[in-house]
TIKOLVO-370461 format. One line per 8 residues: their letters; for each residue y, z, x of N, C-alpha, C. Coordinates in nm, 2 decimals, padded with zeros to 4 digits, always signed. Last residue first. Layout:
a) Y Z X Y Z X Y Z X  ...
# end
This chain:
xxxxxxxx) -03.33 -03.21 -00.83 -03.24 -03.22 -00.97 -03.15 -03.12 -01.01  -03.32 -03.34 -00.51 -03.32 -03.17 -00.57 -03.24 -03.23 -00.71  -03.46 -03.61 -00.38 -03.33 -03.55 -00.44 -03.40 -03.42 -00.51  -03.56 -03.79 -00.04 -03.57 -03.68 -00.16 -03.42 -03.63 -00.23  -03.66 -04.01 +00.18 -03.52 -03.97 +00.10 -03.56 -03.89 -00.02  -03.83 -04.05 +00.46 -03.83 -04.00 +00.35 -03.70 -03.95 +00.29  -04.00 -04.24 +00.74 -03.87 -04.20 +00.70 -03.88 -04.15 +00.51  -04.20 -04.23 +00.99 -04.19 -04.23 +00.86 -04.08 -04.15 +00.78
xxxxxxxx) -04.26 -04.44 +01.32 -04.20 -04.30 +01.21 -04.24 -04.35 +01.09  -04.37 -04.62 +01.40 -04.40 -04.51 +01.48 -04.35 -04.38 +01.41  -04.60 -04.90 +01.27 -04.48 -04.84 +01.27 -04.51 -04.68 +01.36  -04.68 -05.23 +01.40 -04.70 -05.08 +01.37 -04.60 -04.96 +01.40  -04.50 -05.44 +01.40 -04.63 -05.44 +01.36 -04.70 -05.34 +01.32  -04.28 -05.37 +01.56 -04.24 -05.45 +01.42 -04.40 -05.48 +01.36  -04.36 -05.25 +01.77 -04.30 -05.14 +01.66 -04.29 -05.24 +01.53  -04.44 -05.46 +01.93 -04.56 -05.37 +01.87 -04.50 -05.29 +01.72
xxxxxxxx) -04.19 -05.56 +01.98 -04.27 -05.65 +01.90 -04.40 -05.56 +01.86  -04.09 -05.34 +02.15 -04.03 -05.41 +01.98 -04.13 -05.49 +01.92  -04.25 -05.35 +02.35 -04.25 -05.23 +02.24 -04.18 -05.29 +02.13  -04.10 -05.57 +02.48 -04.21 -05.58 +02.43 -04.28 -05.45 +02.33  -03.82 -05.52 +02.49 -03.90 -05.63 +02.41 -04.02 -05.64 +02.39  -03.64 -05.28 +02.50 -03.79 -05.29 +02.55 -03.85 -05.41 +02.42  -03.36 -05.38 +02.50 -03.40 -05.27 +02.58 -03.55 -05.29 +02.62  -03.36 -05.58 +02.29 -03.27 -05.61 +02.41 -03.34 -05.50 +02.54
xxxxxxxx) -03.48 -05.41 +02.09 -03.54 -05.55 +02.14 -03.50 -05.60 +02.27  -03.28 -05.25 +02.02 -03.41 -05.19 +02.06 -03.48 -05.30 +02.14  -03.12 -05.41 +01.91 -03.03 -05.34 +02.02 -03.21 -05.28 +02.11  -03.20 -05.47 +01.66 -03.18 -05.58 +01.79 -03.16 -05.51 +01.92  -03.43 -05.18 +01.56 -03.31 -05.27 +01.55 -03.29 -05.40 +01.67  -03.74 -05.19 +01.41 -03.65 -05.13 +01.54 -03.53 -05.23 +01.52  -03.80 -05.15 +01.06 -03.79 -05.24 +01.17 -03.73 -05.18 +01.28  -03.90 -04.86 +00.88 -03.83 -04.97 +00.93 -03.86 -05.05 +01.06
xxxxxxxx) -04.05 -04.75 +00.62 -04.13 -04.78 +00.74 -04.03 -04.90 +00.85  -03.96 -04.50 +00.37 -03.91 -04.62 +00.47 -04.01 -04.60 +00.60  -03.92 -04.41 +00.06 -04.03 -04.42 +00.18 -04.01 -04.53 +00.26  -03.71 -04.26 -00.19 -03.74 -04.35 -00.09 -03.83 -04.33 +00.01  -03.69 -04.07 -00.36 -03.62 -04.18 -00.39 -03.68 -04.28 -00.30  -03.91 -03.80 -00.48 -03.88 -03.86 -00.38 -03.82 -04.02 -00.43  -03.78 -03.50 -00.57 -03.79 -03.61 -00.63 -03.77 -03.74 -00.51  -03.90 -03.16 -00.51 -03.82 -03.27 -00.50 -03.87 -03.41 -00.57
xxxxxxxx) -04.08 -02.93 -00.54 -03.96 -02.97 -00.65 -03.87 -03.08 -00.61  -04.29 -02.93 -00.36 -04.18 -02.84 -00.35 -04.05 -02.87 -00.46  -04.43 -03.10 -00.42 -04.48 -02.98 -00.49 -04.36 -02.88 -00.44  -04.32 -03.32 -00.29 -04.29 -03.33 -00.43 -04.35 -03.17 -00.46  -04.34 -03.25 -00.03 -04.24 -03.28 -00.08 -04.25 -03.28 -00.21  -04.65 -03.24 -00.03 -04.55 -03.13 +00.03 -04.42 -03.14 -00.03  -04.75 -03.53 -00.09 -04.77 -03.40 -00.18 -04.68 -03.27 -00.11  -04.63 -03.64 +00.14 -04.60 -03.65 +00.00 -04.60 -03.56 -00.07
xxxxxxxx) -04.81 -03.56 +00.36 -04.67 -03.55 +00.38 -04.62 -03.57 +00.25  -05.09 -03.59 +00.23 -05.05 -03.47 +00.25 -04.89 -03.44 +00.28  -05.08 -03.87 +00.23 -05.07 -03.80 +00.08 -05.05 -03.67 +00.11  -05.10 -03.92 +00.51 -04.98 -03.98 +00.41 -04.97 -03.90 +00.26  -05.21 -03.66 +00.70 -05.26 -03.80 +00.62 -05.10 -03.80 +00.53  -05.12 -03.56 +01.00 -05.15 -03.52 +00.86 -05.16 -03.66 +00.80  -05.06 -03.37 +01.30 -05.09 -03.49 +01.26 -05.17 -03.47 +01.10  -04.86 -03.15 +01.50 -04.98 -03.17 +01.39 -04.93 -03.31 +01.35
xxxxxxxx) -04.83 -03.11 +01.88 -04.78 -03.10 +01.75 -04.89 -03.16 +01.66  -04.74 -03.04 +02.16 -04.83 -03.02 +02.11 -04.75 -03.05 +01.94  -04.69 -03.15 +02.52 -04.64 -03.13 +02.40 -04.76 -03.15 +02.30  -04.59 -03.09 +02.87 -04.68 -03.09 +02.78 -04.63 -03.07 +02.65  -04.40 -03.33 +03.07 -04.40 -03.22 +02.99 -04.50 -03.22 +02.89  -04.34 -03.47 +03.39 -04.42 -03.44 +03.27 -04.44 -03.31 +03.18  -04.00 -03.50 +03.48 -04.16 -03.48 +03.52 -04.19 -03.48 +03.39  -03.72 -03.54 +03.43 -03.77 -03.42 +03.52 -03.90 -03.40 +03.56
xxxxxxxx) -03.70 -03.74 +03.28 -03.66 -03.76 +03.37 -03.68 -03.64 +03.49  -04.05 -03.73 +03.13 -03.91 -03.71 +03.14 -03.83 -03.74 +03.26  -04.32 -03.82 +02.92 -04.28 -03.85 +03.11 -04.12 -03.82 +03.05  -04.53 -03.57 +02.77 -04.41 -03.68 +02.78 -04.37 -03.68 +02.93  -04.81 -03.58 +02.64 -04.75 -03.53 +02.75 -04.65 -03.63 +02.76  -05.01 -03.38 +02.35 -04.95 -03.50 +02.42 -04.90 -03.46 +02.56  -05.26 -03.29 +02.12 -05.20 -03.25 +02.26 -05.14 -03.42 +02.32  -05.26 -03.19 +01.79 -05.26 -03.28 +01.90 -05.20 -03.24 +02.03
xxxxxxxx) -05.41 -03.03 +01.52 -05.32 -03.01 +01.65 -05.36 -03.11 +01.73  -05.44 -03.17 +01.19 -05.51 -03.11 +01.31 -05.40 -03.15 +01.43  -05.55 -03.24 +00.87 -05.44 -03.18 +00.94 -05.51 -03.12 +01.08  -05.78 -03.53 +00.83 -05.74 -03.42 +00.84 -05.61 -03.38 +00.90  -05.84 -03.79 +00.74 -05.75 -03.71 +00.62 -05.74 -03.58 +00.67  -05.90 -03.95 +00.93 -05.79 -03.97 +00.91 -05.73 -03.85 +00.81  -06.10 -03.87 +01.20 -06.12 -03.86 +01.06 -05.96 -03.87 +01.01  -06.10 -03.95 +01.44 -06.20 -04.02 +01.36 -06.18 -03.99 +01.21
xxxxxxxx) -05.83 -04.06 +01.65 -05.90 -03.97 +01.58 -06.00 -04.03 +01.49  -05.67 -04.18 +01.86 -05.83 -04.22 +01.85 -05.89 -04.13 +01.76  -05.42 -04.17 +01.89 -05.46 -04.07 +01.95 -05.61 -04.07 +01.91  -05.31 -04.41 +01.80 -05.26 -04.39 +01.92 -05.36 -04.29 +02.00  -05.40 -04.38 +01.50 -05.48 -04.47 +01.61 -05.43 -04.45 +01.77  -05.28 -04.15 +01.41 -05.42 -04.16 +01.37 -05.48 -04.26 +01.50  -05.01 -04.15 +01.48 -05.07 -04.07 +01.54 -05.22 -04.09 +01.50  -04.95 -04.38 +01.30 -04.93 -04.40 +01.46 -05.02 -04.30 +01.54
xxxxxxxx) -05.01 -04.32 +01.05 -05.09 -04.44 +01.11 -05.08 -04.43 +01.25  -04.82 -04.11 +01.00 -04.97 -04.10 +01.01 -05.05 -04.19 +01.06  -04.54 -04.10 +01.21 -04.61 -04.20 +01.13 -04.76 -04.14 +01.12  -04.33 -03.82 +01.24 -04.43 -03.91 +01.31 -04.55 -03.99 +01.17  -04.04 -03.80 +01.05 -04.19 -03.77 +01.09 -04.24 -03.85 +01.16  -03.75 -03.75 +00.87 -03.83 -03.83 +00.96 -03.94 -03.75 +01.04  -03.54 -03.72 +00.58 -03.63 -03.66 +00.70 -03.71 -03.71 +00.76  -03.31 -03.61 +00.39 -03.33 -03.71 +00.45 -03.41 -03.66 +00.57
xxxxxxxx) -03.21 -03.47 +00.08 -03.30 -03.44 +00.20 -03.36 -03.56 +00.24  -02.95 -03.40 -00.12 -03.03 -03.49 -00.07 -03.12 -03.42 +00.07  -02.86 -03.23 -00.46 -02.85 -03.26 -00.36 -02.98 -03.35 -00.27  -02.89 -03.21 -00.74 -02.85 -03.33 -00.70 -02.83 -03.36 -00.54  -02.78 -02.88 -00.68 -02.85 -02.96 -00.78 -02.81 -03.12 -00.71  -02.80 -02.78 -00.32 -02.72 -02.81 -00.44 -02.79 -02.89 -00.54  -03.03 -02.64 -00.13 -02.93 -02.78 -00.18 -02.89 -02.73 -00.31  -03.17 -02.41 -00.07 -03.04 -02.41 -00.02 -02.97 -02.55 -00.05
xxxxxxxx) -03.41 -02.48 -00.21 -03.37 -02.36 -00.23 -03.21 -02.38 -00.21  -03.52 -02.69 -00.04 -03.49 -02.71 -00.18 -03.40 -02.60 -00.24  -03.57 -02.57 +00.18 -03.48 -02.69 +00.20 -03.42 -02.71 +00.05  -03.77 -02.36 +00.12 -03.60 -02.33 +00.16 -03.54 -02.47 +00.17  -03.96 -02.56 +00.07 -03.92 -02.46 -00.05 -03.77 -02.42 +00.02  -04.02 -02.67 +00.31 -03.94 -02.75 +00.20 -03.90 -02.64 +00.07  -04.08 -02.43 +00.48 -03.95 -02.51 +00.50 -03.93 -02.58 +00.41  -04.32 -02.33 +00.34 -04.19 -02.27 +00.34 -04.08 -02.36 +00.35
xxxxxxxx) -04.50 -02.56 +00.34 -04.46 -02.50 +00.23 -04.33 -02.43 +00.23  -04.61 -02.69 +00.58 -04.44 -02.71 +00.48 -04.44 -02.63 +00.41  -04.77 -02.61 +00.84 -04.79 -02.58 +00.69 -04.63 -02.61 +00.67  -04.75 -02.65 +01.13 -04.88 -02.67 +01.06 -04.88 -02.67 +00.90  -04.48 -02.82 +01.26 -04.52 -02.71 +01.19 -04.69 -02.77 +01.10  -04.43 -03.08 +01.37 -04.43 -02.93 +01.47 -04.49 -02.82 +01.38  -04.33 -03.24 +01.20 -04.48 -03.25 +01.28 -04.53 -03.13 +01.36  -04.08 -03.20 +01.13 -04.19 -03.12 +01.08 -04.33 -03.13 +01.11
xxxxxxxx) -03.90 -03.35 +01.32 -03.91 -03.18 +01.33 -04.06 -03.16 +01.27  -03.73 -03.57 +01.29 -03.88 -03.58 +01.38 -03.90 -03.42 +01.40  -03.47 -03.42 +01.14 -03.52 -03.53 +01.20 -03.61 -03.51 +01.33  -03.37 -03.37 +00.84 -03.48 -03.29 +00.90 -03.51 -03.42 +01.03  -03.07 -03.26 +00.65 -03.15 -03.37 +00.74 -03.23 -03.31 +00.86  -02.96 -03.18 +00.36 -03.06 -03.17 +00.45 -03.10 -03.26 +00.55  -02.68 -03.16 +00.15 -02.76 -03.29 +00.24 -02.84 -03.20 +00.34  -02.51 -02.93 +00.04 -02.51 -03.07 -00.02 -02.62 -03.18 +00.01
xxxxxxxx) -02.56 -02.63 -00.01 -02.55 -02.74 +00.10 -02.59 -02.86 +00.01  -02.60 -02.38 -00.14 -02.49 -02.38 -00.09 -02.47 -02.53 +00.01  -02.81 -02.29 -00.29 -02.74 -02.41 -00.33 -02.63 -02.41 -00.27  -02.84 -01.99 -00.14 -02.88 -02.04 -00.25 -02.79 -02.19 -00.29  -02.74 -01.92 +00.21 -02.71 -01.92 +00.05 -02.80 -02.02 -00.02  -02.92 -01.83 +00.49 -02.84 -01.96 +00.39 -02.88 -01.92 +00.26  -03.03 -01.62 +00.59 -02.89 -01.63 +00.62 -02.80 -01.74 +00.57  -03.29 -01.71 +00.55 -03.23 -01.59 +00.46 -03.12 -01.59 +00.47
xxxxxxxx) -03.51 -01.91 +00.55 -03.38 -01.91 +00.62 -03.27 -01.83 +00.55  -03.85 -01.82 +00.61 -03.74 -01.83 +00.52 -03.61 -01.83 +00.63  -04.02 -01.98 +00.88 -04.00 -01.86 +00.82 -03.86 -01.90 +00.73  -04.04 -02.23 +01.03 -04.16 -02.19 +00.95 -04.15 -02.04 +00.88  -03.82 -02.26 +01.12 -03.86 -02.33 +01.04 -03.94 -02.31 +00.95  -03.60 -02.05 +01.29 -03.75 -02.11 +01.32 -03.77 -02.13 +01.17  -03.30 -02.06 +01.50 -03.38 -02.01 +01.34 -03.51 -02.08 +01.35  -02.98 -01.99 +01.63 -03.13 -02.01 +01.63 -03.19 -01.97 +01.54
xxxxxxxx) -02.71 -02.19 +01.46 -02.78 -02.04 +01.47 -02.93 -02.09 +01.53  -02.36 -02.27 +01.41 -02.50 -02.28 +01.48 -02.57 -02.16 +01.52  -02.10 -02.42 +01.22 -02.18 -02.30 +01.24 -02.35 -02.34 +01.31  -01.94 -02.65 +01.42 -02.02 -02.61 +01.35 -02.09 -02.47 +01.35  -01.72 -02.63 +01.62 -01.69 -02.70 +01.49 -01.79 -02.70 +01.39  -01.70 -02.47 +01.86 -01.70 -02.40 +01.76 -01.69 -02.48 +01.61  -01.90 -02.73 +02.03 -01.81 -02.62 +02.05 -01.81 -02.51 +01.89  -02.03 -02.95 +02.07 -01.95 -02.93 +01.95 -01.87 -02.81 +01.94
xxxxxxxx) -02.18 -02.91 +02.30 -02.15 -03.05 +02.25 -02.04 -03.05 +02.18  -02.27 -02.65 +02.36 -02.19 -02.75 +02.46 -02.10 -02.86 +02.38  -02.39 -02.63 +02.12 -02.27 -02.57 +02.13 -02.16 -02.63 +02.24  -02.61 -02.75 +02.18 -02.53 -02.80 +02.07 -02.39 -02.77 +02.06  -02.71 -02.62 +02.40 -02.68 -02.79 +02.41 -02.58 -02.81 +02.31  -02.78 -02.36 +02.27 -02.69 -02.37 +02.38 -02.64 -02.52 +02.40  -02.98 -02.48 +02.10 -02.88 -02.42 +02.03 -02.78 -02.41 +02.13  -03.19 -02.53 +02.34 -03.13 -02.64 +02.23 -03.00 -02.58 +02.18
xxxxxxxx) -03.21 -02.27 +02.43 -03.15 -02.36 +02.51 -03.10 -02.52 +02.42  -03.37 -02.15 +02.18 -03.21 -02.09 +02.24 -03.14 -02.19 +02.33  -03.49 -02.36 +01.94 -03.51 -02.33 +02.10 -03.36 -02.28 +02.12  -03.50 -02.39 +01.68 -03.57 -02.26 +01.70 -03.57 -02.24 +01.89  -03.19 -02.45 +01.53 -03.29 -02.47 +01.60 -03.39 -02.36 +01.66  -02.93 -02.57 +01.31 -03.03 -02.46 +01.34 -03.12 -02.51 +01.43  -02.60 -02.61 +01.17 -02.70 -02.65 +01.27 -02.79 -02.55 +01.32  -02.40 -02.67 +00.94 -02.49 -02.58 +00.96 -02.58 -02.64 +01.06
xxxxxxxx) -02.07 -02.86 +00.89 -02.22 -02.84 +00.91 -02.28 -02.72 +00.99  -01.89 -03.10 +00.70 -01.89 -02.93 +00.75 -02.03 -02.93 +00.77  -01.83 -03.43 +00.80 -01.89 -03.34 +00.72 -01.86 -03.17 +00.76  -01.69 -03.65 +00.90 -01.62 -03.56 +00.78 -01.69 -03.46 +00.74  -01.79 -03.78 +01.09 -01.80 -03.85 +00.94 -01.75 -03.76 +00.85  -01.80 -03.60 +01.30 -01.73 -03.71 +01.33 -01.71 -03.81 +01.22  -02.02 -03.42 +01.19 -01.88 -03.42 +01.19 -01.78 -03.51 +01.22  -02.23 -03.60 +01.23 -02.20 -03.54 +01.10 -02.05 -03.51 +01.08
xxxxxxxx) -02.24 -03.64 +01.49 -02.22 -03.72 +01.42 -02.19 -03.72 +01.27  -02.27 -03.36 +01.57 -02.17 -03.45 +01.63 -02.13 -03.54 +01.55  -02.52 -03.32 +01.47 -02.43 -03.25 +01.45 -02.33 -03.30 +01.44  -02.71 -03.54 +01.60 -02.66 -03.56 +01.44 -02.56 -03.45 +01.40  -02.70 -03.42 +01.86 -02.62 -03.54 +01.82 -02.61 -03.57 +01.67  -02.79 -03.15 +01.94 -02.64 -03.17 +01.86 -02.61 -03.33 +01.84  -02.99 -03.12 +02.07 -02.90 -03.08 +02.15 -02.76 -03.14 +02.07  -03.17 -02.99 +01.76 -03.21 -03.02 +01.92 -03.06 -03.01 +02.01
xxxxxxxx) -03.18 -02.90 +01.54 -03.05 -02.97 +01.58 -03.07 -03.04 +01.72  -03.31 -02.84 +01.26 -03.36 -02.88 +01.40 -03.28 -02.98 +01.47  -03.14 -02.96 +01.03 -03.27 -02.86 +01.06 -03.31 -02.92 +01.18  -02.83 -02.94 +00.97 -02.90 -03.01 +01.05 -03.02 -02.91 +01.12  -02.68 -02.94 +00.64 -02.79 -02.89 +00.73 -02.85 -02.97 +00.83  -02.38 -02.98 +00.51 -02.48 -03.07 +00.56 -02.56 -02.97 +00.65  -02.13 -03.02 +00.29 -02.20 -02.91 +00.37 -02.32 -02.98 +00.39  -01.90 -03.30 +00.27 -02.03 -03.23 +00.21 -02.05 -03.10 +00.34
xxxxxxxx) -01.67 -03.45 +00.34 -01.66 -03.35 +00.28 -01.77 -03.24 +00.24  -01.90 -03.75 +00.40 -01.76 -03.65 +00.40 -01.72 -03.59 +00.31  -02.15 -03.85 +00.40 -02.13 -03.70 +00.43 -01.99 -03.64 +00.42  -02.28 -04.03 +00.17 -02.13 -04.03 +00.22 -02.14 -03.88 +00.26  -02.64 -04.02 +00.22 -02.52 -04.04 +00.12 -02.41 -04.03 +00.21  -02.87 -04.21 +00.42 -02.77 -04.06 +00.44 -02.69 -04.09 +00.29  -03.02 -04.40 +00.54 -03.07 -04.32 +00.39 -02.99 -04.20 +00.34  -02.91 -04.47 +00.76 -02.92 -04.60 +00.63 -02.99 -04.50 +00.52
xxxxxxxx) -02.97 -04.26 +00.96 -02.82 -04.28 +00.90 -02.83 -04.36 +00.75  -03.24 -04.31 +00.99 -03.21 -04.15 +00.92 -03.07 -04.20 +00.86  -03.22 -04.56 +01.12 -03.33 -04.56 +01.01 -03.27 -04.44 +00.89  -03.09 -04.49 +01.34 -03.04 -04.59 +01.25 -03.12 -04.59 +01.10  -03.24 -04.31 +01.45 -03.11 -04.26 +01.40 -03.05 -04.38 +01.32  -03.50 -04.43 +01.56 -03.52 -04.36 +01.44 -03.36 -04.32 +01.37  -03.40 -04.69 +01.67 -03.49 -04.67 +01.58 -03.49 -04.56 +01.51  -03.20 -04.64 +01.87 -03.22 -04.78 +01.82 -03.31 -04.81 +01.72
xxxxxxxx) -03.19 -04.37 +01.99 -03.08 -04.45 +01.93 -03.08 -04.57 +01.86  -03.48 -04.31 +02.01 -03.39 -04.24 +01.90 -03.28 -04.32 +01.89  -03.62 -04.51 +02.15 -03.66 -04.48 +02.02 -03.58 -04.38 +01.93  -03.42 -04.56 +02.37 -03.43 -04.64 +02.27 -03.50 -04.58 +02.11  -03.19 -04.29 +02.44 -03.32 -04.33 +02.45 -03.35 -04.41 +02.33  -02.93 -04.20 +02.45 -02.94 -04.37 +02.45 -03.10 -04.41 +02.48  -02.97 -03.92 +02.40 -02.86 -04.01 +02.33 -02.89 -04.16 +02.35  -03.09 -03.82 +02.62 -03.18 -03.87 +02.50 -03.08 -03.93 +02.41
xxxxxxxx) -02.97 -03.70 +02.88 -03.06 -03.85 +02.86 -03.08 -03.90 +02.72  -02.84 -03.49 +02.82 -02.79 -03.57 +02.93 -02.82 -03.70 +02.90  -02.96 -03.32 +02.60 -02.82 -03.35 +02.63 -02.79 -03.45 +02.71  -03.23 -03.34 +02.68 -03.19 -03.40 +02.56 -03.03 -03.41 +02.56  -03.21 -03.23 +02.93 -03.24 -03.36 +02.90 -03.20 -03.43 +02.80  -03.20 -02.96 +02.86 -03.08 -03.05 +02.95 -03.09 -03.18 +02.91  -03.43 -02.93 +02.71 -03.31 -02.89 +02.64 -03.18 -02.97 +02.73  -03.68 -02.91 +02.81 -03.62 -03.04 +02.75 -03.47 -03.03 +02.71
xxxxxxxx) -03.75 -02.63 +02.80 -03.75 -02.73 +02.92 -03.67 -02.87 +02.90  -03.77 -02.59 +02.53 -03.69 -02.51 +02.62 -03.65 -02.61 +02.76  -03.98 -02.75 +02.47 -03.83 -02.78 +02.41 -03.72 -02.69 +02.51  -04.19 -02.64 +02.58 -04.13 -02.79 +02.59 -04.02 -02.79 +02.59  -04.20 -02.39 +02.42 -04.18 -02.41 +02.60 -04.12 -02.54 +02.63  -04.26 -02.48 +02.21 -04.13 -02.40 +02.21 -04.11 -02.42 +02.34  -04.48 -02.62 +02.10 -04.40 -02.70 +02.18 -04.25 -02.62 +02.22  -04.55 -02.38 +01.87 -04.58 -02.50 +01.91 -04.46 -02.56 +01.97
xxx) -04.46 -02.10 +01.79 -04.50 -02.16 +01.95 -04.52 -02.28 +01.98  -04.23 -01.99 +01.60 -04.33 -02.08 +01.59 -04.34 -02.12 +01.74  -04.18 -01.64 +01.58 -04.12 -01.76 +01.66 -04.24 -01.86 +01.67
# end
């Protein structure tokens, strides 16, 4: 089991289920951008890779997709089951290891929302995403923006891949969090070396709804990106 932030997400599962659906960074920034990159999901088999408490799983089901949802946190898996019941195939799985229970070329779309920065090496996970996608299948992923991590954490060498320590304020107190930062060229190289064709790289603006809730943060995000979004295709 990949240990980076495992205990943190075990602690956060209930908060994700109860509080994160309307958190501005998720509801009014990350999700609109990710959804804008998706093809029509109706009738498609979709992997929700790191489903957390199941928001995307539910959205996909509501829009006609058949969904496989996975997460490395048992508590998050239970929150997704609580949200969608038996409507999706839900598994506990570690993205740093092969997804042997998923067949080759069995999914049309993979969504990976704010996940891969918890993995030091992306070779296995992106090779697995490529393996399970059908020809012409789509990967849509979001990660921390390398500029954001480099500046916010006052690093002195942009070109390193390094583990960072953070602390999140939650409704139930502070939670220690760890993740990796890496330069843009490393992010793009992993995707390309896994056999994908990159169709779009996006650094979107926050939505007007975000501005209504957090106007000062909105102004910052219009000048300094927080997340990076990629849509890629398997030939």
